[in-house]
N, C-alpha and C positions, 0 to 999 in steps of 0.2 A: 505493500500500500504505499502512497505518498503522503509523506508529512505535510500536514496543511499549516499555513502560517498566517498568524493573523497581521492587523496593522500595528505599525510603531508606537509602541508604549514608553518610549524613552524619553520622549520631551515633557511628561509630567511626572513627577516622583511619584506621586499618588497611584497612577497608572501601573508604574514599574512595581510598586511595592505589592500591588494587587495580583501579580501575576502567579497563577498556581505554579508548584513547585514539586518536581519528581524529587524524593530524597533516597530513596532505596529500592531494592528489587528481590524478589524471592523467588525462585522456580520451584514447582511443584515435582514431586518424586518420579511422576510420568513423564515428565518435560513438557507436557501440553499447556500449562497453565503458569502465569507469570502474575504475583502480586506486587503492586506497586504502594509504596508508601506517600500520598501526597499531600503538601500542605497549601493551606489558601487562609486568605487574608479574614479573618473574623470580620462580623457584619459592624461592630464599633471600631475597626480600624487598629486596635491597639495590639492585637496578639494575630499568631497564626493556629488554624484548627488543622489536624492531621486527620485523615481517613484512608481505608485500603481500597485499593481499586483493582479489579481482576482485569486481565488480557489475554487472548490465546498468543501463545508463545511462538506460532506458526506464521505471523502477519496478518491473519484473517479475523474478521469480525470489528467490533467496538470495544472500548473500555467498559466497565461495568462497575458500579459504585457498590462496595461490600459491606460497609459500616458507616455509622452516621450518630455521632453522640457530642456532647457539649464538650466533653473532657479530652475527645480524639481518641485517637489509635495510632501506635507506632511499633517497631521491632517485629515486622511479621515473619513467620516462618512456616513450615509444613511438619506434621507429623509423618510418620512413614505411611500412615493410609490416607494421608491426602487431606487431613483435615486441617485447617487454617488457624495458627497461634498468632495471638499478639498480645502486647501490652497496654493497659487501659485503667485510667482512675473514673470510669464510667460508673455510674450507680448500679450497685448488686442488689436486687430486690431481696436476697435471703442474708443480707451482712446488716452489721449497724449503720444505720443512715448517717449517722456522723463519720463515718470512715472514708477518708479520702484518699488512701494509699493506693496506687498504682497496684493492680493484679494481673495474673496471667488469664487469658480469656480464649475459647475455644470455638471456633467457627464450623460445624460438621460440613464435611463434603457433601454429604446427601442432603444437605440444606434444612432449615430450621434456624432457630435463633443462638446467638452465641451466648455462653454462660461461662461465668466464672470457674476457674479449676484451681486455684489458690486462694488464701485468706490470710495473709501473713501480717503481723501487725505494722512491721515497717515496710511492708508494700514488696512488689519486684522491681528490681530495676531494669532487668532485661531477659531477652533470650540468648543463652550463652552459646547453646549446641544443640541441633536436632540431628536425627538418625533416619537415614533413607529406606531402612526396612525394618524400623521398630518405633513404637510410639511410646519410648522413653525418651524424654528430653531433658536438659539441664538449663537452669535458670541462675542467675544473679540476685541475691538478695542481700541486706544489710542486716546485722544482726549486733545488739549491743555486747560490748566487749566481755561484760561478767555472765552473759545470759550462756548455761549449759544446754539448753534446750530451746524449741520455739517457744514453749509456755514460759520460761522463765524469760525470753524475750520480752514476750508481750505485756507479763508483769511488769517489769523494769520499765518500760516504756509507760504504761500508764502512770507508774509511782512520777517519773519526771514531769508528765503532762500535768498531772494533780497539783504538783508542788511549783509548778511553772519554772523547772529548772532548765537552763540552757548550756550552763558551763560544760567543758568538755576537758577532760584530763590526759593529758599525752604521755606516753611514756615511750617514744621513738619519733624521729624525724622521717617525714615533714608532717607539718600539721595544716598544710591546706595546698591545694592542687588545682592549676589552671584558674577557676572561678568559685571552688567548692571550698568551703572549711571542713576538714577531716573529722571524723568522730562524730558522735561518742560511738555510733555502730563502725562496723567495719565489714567489707566486702566478703560473700561466703558463695561457693557453688553448692548449687541444690539440685538433685536429680529428682525429676517428678515422672514416674512411670504412668502413664495415660492408658495402657492398653485394658480394654474391658470397662472403661467409663462408662457407666448408664447414665441414660437419658435423664434419670432422675437423681443422680448423685448429688450429693450436696458436699461442698468444699469443706474442709476440717482441718485445725492443726493436726491432730491425731486422736485416733480411737481405733478400736478393732472392730468398729461395725463396717459391715461391708456396703452398707448402703453409702457411705462417705469414700472420699478419695484416700488412696495410701499416704501414707505419712512421707513427705518430703525427706530425702537423705542427704544430710550435710556431709559434703564430700571434703570439705576443708575445715573440721572442727578446730577450735581454739587455734586459728591461723593468722592471728594479728591480720597482717594486709596481704598476707599470702593468696587470698582471693580475688586480690587487684592482678589480673593475669594479662601477659601479651599474647593472648589467644589461648583457643582450646578447641577442640572437634572432637566428636563421637565416632566411632567405629559404625559402618551401616548398621550393624545388628544391635546396637545401643548397649553393649555390655561394656565398653572400655574408652574412657574419657582420656585423651592426650592434652595436656594443658602446660602452658609456661608459666608457671608459679612464680611468685616474689618472694624472693629471700631476703630479709633486712639486714642491713648493714650498716656500719656507725653512723654514716650519714647520706647513705643512699640504699640502693637496693639492686638486685641483678634477678635474672629471670632464670631459673632450672627447668628442664624439661621432665615432666614426669607422668607415670600412666596410673591412672586410678580406675580400680574396678567398680563399676557403677552400682553394684547389687551391694557390696560390702563398705566400699570406702577407703578398702585397703591402698594405700598408695606406693609405687615404686619408681624412686628416681632413676631417670633414663641418661641424663646427660646434665653434669654439673662441674664446671671449671671455675678456678679464680680468675675475675676479669674477662669473663666472656658471658655474654648475654645470647640465651636460646630462646628464640621467638617464632610466632606465626607458624604453629604447626598445622599439618593438614595430613589426611590419611586416606589410602588408597582406597578403591572400592571393595576391594576382595577383602581387607583387612589385615593384609601381611606387611603392608609397610607404611612408613611415616616419612613426611618431607619437612623439613624446619630451616630455619634461618641462624646463623652461627655468625655473631659479630664480637670480636675481640674489643677492650676497652680501647677508646682513642686517645691519644697524648698530645701533648702540644707539638711533638715533632712530625705528626701526620694524622689524617683519617684512617680508621679502621675499613676495612672491606666488609661488605654485608655479603655473606658466602650462602650458597642454596646448597642443602646437603640431604641425604637421604639414609635409612636405617631401616631395620627391621624392625616390626610393631613393639618388639622387647628391647629396642636400641641394639641390635646386634648389626657388626657390620656396616659401621657409619662409613660414608665417603661423601666428598664433595663434588656435585654435578657442576655442568655450564661453567666450567673453570676460565674459559676464555671469553665469556659474557661480562664486559665491563658495564655491567649495569645494576643498580638495586631493585630485587622486587617491590611492588607495592601491595600486591595480592598474589596467592597461587592454590591453586586446586589440582589433584589428580585429572588427567585425562582421562575419558571414559575406558580407555583398555589399560590404563594403570602403566604404561611404558613411557610417560612423559608427565611434564610438571607443565599447567596451564598458568603462565604468569602474566601481569601487567607490571610496566616500570616507564619512569619517566624517561623519555628518547628523544633528543634534538627538539623539544619544543613541543612534542608530542608526548601521548602516552598509550603506546600499543599493546595490543595482546602478543604474547609470543608462546613458543611451545620450547620447552627445555626436554629433551630425550635423556632417559636415563642412563642410556647404552654410550653416553660419550657423544653422539653424533652432534653436528652443529647447531646452535639455536636457530629455531625460524621465527620470523616475524610474520604471524598471521593478519596483521591489518595493515593498511597503508596507504593511510588518509590522514588528514590535519585533526584527528579527534583524540582525545583522551578516554580509555575506557574504566570502568568501576562495576563492582557487582558483579563479576563476572560468575555463571554457571554452566555446566556442560549439561546438554541433554544426553539423558543416558540412553536412548534409542536410537540416535541418528549421530552424536557426536557434535553436532554443532553448537555453537556458543549462544548465550542468551547474555545479554548485558546493559548497562546503562552507557552512553558515551556523551560526550560534550566538547564545547570547543569555547574561543572568546565570542564567537557570534551566534552561540546555539546552546542554551542550557542542557541540563541532564535530560533525556529522553531514552526510552526503551529501544533495543533493537536485538536482531538476530543475526549472526555472523556464520555464514556456512565456512567450511572448511575450504574454498575456493578462495574465500575472502572476499564473498559477494555479501553486502550489505542490506539488509531488509528492516525497514522502520516498523516498529509494532505500534498497535493503537496507544494512544494515551491522551488522558482528560485534560493534560498540560500543553496546549497548542502551542508550538515555538513561534516566538515573537520575530516579526522581520527586523533585521538588524540594519541601525543607518550606516553610512559610510562604505568604507571598504576595508579589507585587511590585506597585509603583504608581509612578506618576510624580507629583513635586510640583515647584514653581516658586515663584520671588518675581522681585522688581524690585529691582536694587541702586541706590544712593543716585544714580547716574549715568544711571538709566532703562534701563539693560541687564536683560535677562531671564536670569535665572539658574534651571537646572534641575539636577534629581537623579533617581536610582531611588533607591527606599525599600523595602528588604525587612523584612517584618514577620513575627515567627515567630508561629505557632499558638497561639493562645491568649491572645495580647495584647488587653485590653480596658483600659475605664477603671478599672475594679476592681482589674486586675493589670497594670499598663502594663510595657512592657519596656525595659529598659537600652538605649541607644543608642552605637553605634559609629560614627563619622565616620569613613570609609576615603578617603584622598585621594590620588590616581592619581598616577604618574608621570610622566616626559615632559620637560618639561610640555606639549609638544606632544601631545596624547593626548586620549582620550574614555572613559569609563565605559560602553562598548558592546557588548563583546563578552567570552566566556566567556575566562576564565583560569585554567588548572590552576595556576599559582603562587600567585594570590589567589582565594579562593573564598569569599566572604561566607556560603553556604549553611551553610560550616560551623560559624558563628557564630550563623546563624539557628536551626540545629538544637540549640543550646546555650543558645536563649533571647534572644538579643541581636538588635534591631532595627539594620539595617546601610544608614548612608546613603550613597550613591555619587555625589557631585556632580562637575558639570564647572565649575570656576570660570574665571575671565578665565585667556589662555593654553591653554584647551581648544581642539579642533580639532572642527568640524562646525557652528561658527555664525559664521563668515565671518572676514574679516581684523580687521575693526576689533574684534572680540570677542578675539582675540589680543592685538592692540596695546593694549588696556586694561591687562595686567598687564607688558607690554614693559619691559626695563631697570628693572622696577619689581615684583620677585616678591614683596615685602612688603607691598605695598599693597593694589590690587583683588584678586588671588586670595585672600589672607587676608579681607579684608571679604566677599568672595562666600561663603565658606567659612562665616564666622559668621552671614551672614544666611540661607541655607538651612539652616543647623542650628538656626535660631530657629524656621523653617516646621517643620522636623518635630518639635521638642521641644513645639510648642505644639499638637500632637495629643494626643488623650485617652489612646489607647493607648502612647504614649511616655513614660518617666519622665525629666522634665529634669533631677532630681537625680541621676542616673545615667548620664552620659555618659564616653566617652572618645575620643581622636583616634588616628589611626594612619596611617601611608604610608611608602612605599619609594622610593627613589631622589628625585625631585623631592617626592614625596609624604612622604619622610624628612626633608627641606628644610623643608617647609610644617610638619610635626609639630614639628619643632625650634624654627620661628618661632612658632608657635601656643604652645610651651610657655615661651618668653619673653616673650610678649606678654599672656595671659590666664590665670585660674586657674579658667577656667570648666568645665575637665574634671577628673576624677578620676585618669586615667591617661592616659599619651602612650606610644606604641611607634614607635620611629624606625630604620627598617629602611635600609641602606646610604645614609645622609643624606650632605647637603652642609651643613657646619657653619660653616668659616671661608672665606669665597670668595676672598680673597687668595691662601690657602694651596693652595686646589683647582684654580685655573685652571693653576695652573703642574705640577702632577703628575698631573690627569687625561690620559686616553690622545689628548685632542682640543683642547690649550689655546687654539689659536686662535680656536677657535669661541666658547669662552666669553669671551673677549676681544673678539670682535666683536659680540656683543649686549649687553655692558655696558658703560656708560662707567667710567671711574675712580670716579667720585663713586658711580654707580649700585652699583657691587661694595662699596662701603663702608657705604653706606646699607640695603643689602639683605642683609647677612650676619648670621645669626643669632648667632654665638657673642657678638657686643656685649651680648647681653641674658642672658647665662649668669646674672648677680646676680639677675636677677629669676625666674628658675625656682623655682617652687613646687611643681609638679606631679610626682610620681613618673613617672620614664622608664625604658623598656626600650629598651636600645642594641643594635642587631644588625648585624651585618656580616661578611663573607667576605672572607677573606686575598687571594684571587685575584681580588679586584675593581678591574679596573685604569680604569673608567669613573668610578667614585667610590673613589678608593683608600682603605684601611684608615685611612691618617693623619686622616681624617676624624673617624671615631668614637673612636679614639684621643685626640684632643686634646679632641673631646668628654666623651671618659670621664673625663679627667685634669681638665678645668676644672669638670666636676661635683664631682669629688672635693675639687678647691681650695676651692670656694665653699660646699660644702653637706652632706659629709660630717663625721659627729662627730669628736670629737679622737681616737677610737680606731679612725678608718677605717671604720666600719659606715656605711649608706647605705640608703636606701630605694630607690635607683636599682640596675639590675642591667644588665648586659653579657651578651649571648648572642655567642660569636665561634665561627667555622666557619674553621679552619686552611685546609681544601682545598675551598671552596667559593667561588663569584665572586658577581655581581651579584644573581644568583639564587640560590635553595637549591634544588638539583634532585635531588640523591640523595634516594631515597624514606625512608630512614629519617631522613635530616637535616629532611626537610620535616615527618615528624611530631613530632621534637624541636621543630622552630619552631613548630608550632602548640601543642604541649601548653605550651610555656614562655610564650608569648603570651595563650592563654587562662588560664594558672594566674596569671600578672600580674595580667588583667583581672578575674579573678575574686575576687582579693585585695582590690583597691583599688576597683574599680567595685561587686563584689556583697558586699563584706564579709567574704569567706570566708578562711581560715588558709590562708598561702602553702603549696601543696605541691610540692616540687621534683620535675620529671619525673624517673622512673627511671633512663632511659639518660643523664643527666648526672653521674650518680652521688653 
């Protein structure tokens, strides 16, 4: 079928925010049905609601909505029988009406109403693993540290609620992660056998009554944060869980690979090495083999490679595969014949699907387009692939990929929007001979007679690539307003090999910076780009680079710095993963690459943006940046050309719909003032 496109929604922020978003895809065991999780804007425009939609995996028919509730549904999966599973906080008529915790729900394949199949006091966090030929599943749920069983957890929660206690006692590092305060509960993996579930069954914590669900089995009892895994997978028969379990260390943690017997909870460690991470396990269809990613700890001397390994299901005969493949997998599953791994990886500004043979044969690239693929599943009957794909001009949408490489668009309730402008690829050669490339989006009507102003957008990570659609960062919104947007992959970017990453290792202010300026030179040399009207912007690592750019060149008219690193010595002890930052920088590297040393040299107007709930890059970074900008550049009366946009209830990303609108309105108003020479216009909702 042909994917329909609608009219441009990028000229009005309200229209853009209202676009439906396909967030995930799950393929049924038969390979005939795919279930999409789709987010849509709520009627009041302040939140997103999620629902499940069904589409035929062969490209026929139309999409059908499966669920509808005020609380929404997410985390879809399938039982071996084909029933659909999801997590939702929707009301359960059999439960306490005051309970708002999300639970696991089951929608029968044969039809009928969805019903809750758990009733945990702390709720269900998500579906951890399902089995292709079994109705046993594994969920993630948080249990209080002191709770010896599910009843004790419920009692302890009730006691804390009764006395309105929110205090948390920590006994290990860290105390928060990304945007969440950790504790007092800790993540656990619980198996839930659904085989024989009766239509009239009533979910319960535990009894011997056959009318009620079997008691969930805690597979990680007394685990601390062991249940905070780096991936897990069930064998097809549902008897064994292979999980990358977290092992707490002094000020960090690493992941070991373990096999857990689902019936008994007995755990066997398969792989455990000092200073090595074992992550992203997957298991063969016949249950005889596993594949996983092995990564040694990086040091200031250079980045460690991410290696794909296979072994027997018991950990026997481990060996590395795809040894000549200089890419880092972002997902992987066994091929339908178990003779290869199907993987995705960043590659040259795209995110193709690859086939990694187990016998040492060369790696095959299965897709050859300008898209990035995710949520890849293998059709067990045909070997074709079902996935989501996206690019900078097309949001995520479901497709079927044949082994010949032919791509068929599947039905979707999220009609693709028509992208304004055009997109092209540009590149240059850095002074060390490295190839540096970028995507360049140019607005309609940009010519030598009417060249467009240029925005240099710097990606985060820094181990990242500008190769897939992002709802958080949409360059098309700037293109619709007449700006050209440059999306470069400088040193440290993924998809170009380990040596390309190493160019910027322990040296963020060197090759990444010169790469950015070199590729900007190429863009500015075009006759449809106005080199006299340029700006730079970025978030996270991109914010760091925006700060570095501000202190080292005056070529840009404006700089936007979102969630940025400013003083590395301060940052590395306050972020949520301090050991990592100290392992990739030497003491001198942290000094030499800290942007705050150049604050006196900043001459470009800066818009600083931060959310108070950002624990990856704590708010202290922007508070110090703002203080030092005022110290060195404010007028005597305190006035300044710089601005600080603060979100008290947002995190590393600005996710609430109306806040996203305010973010873009403020950014475009700031750019229009300093790049276009227009009068500053304060966004209405900022008062």
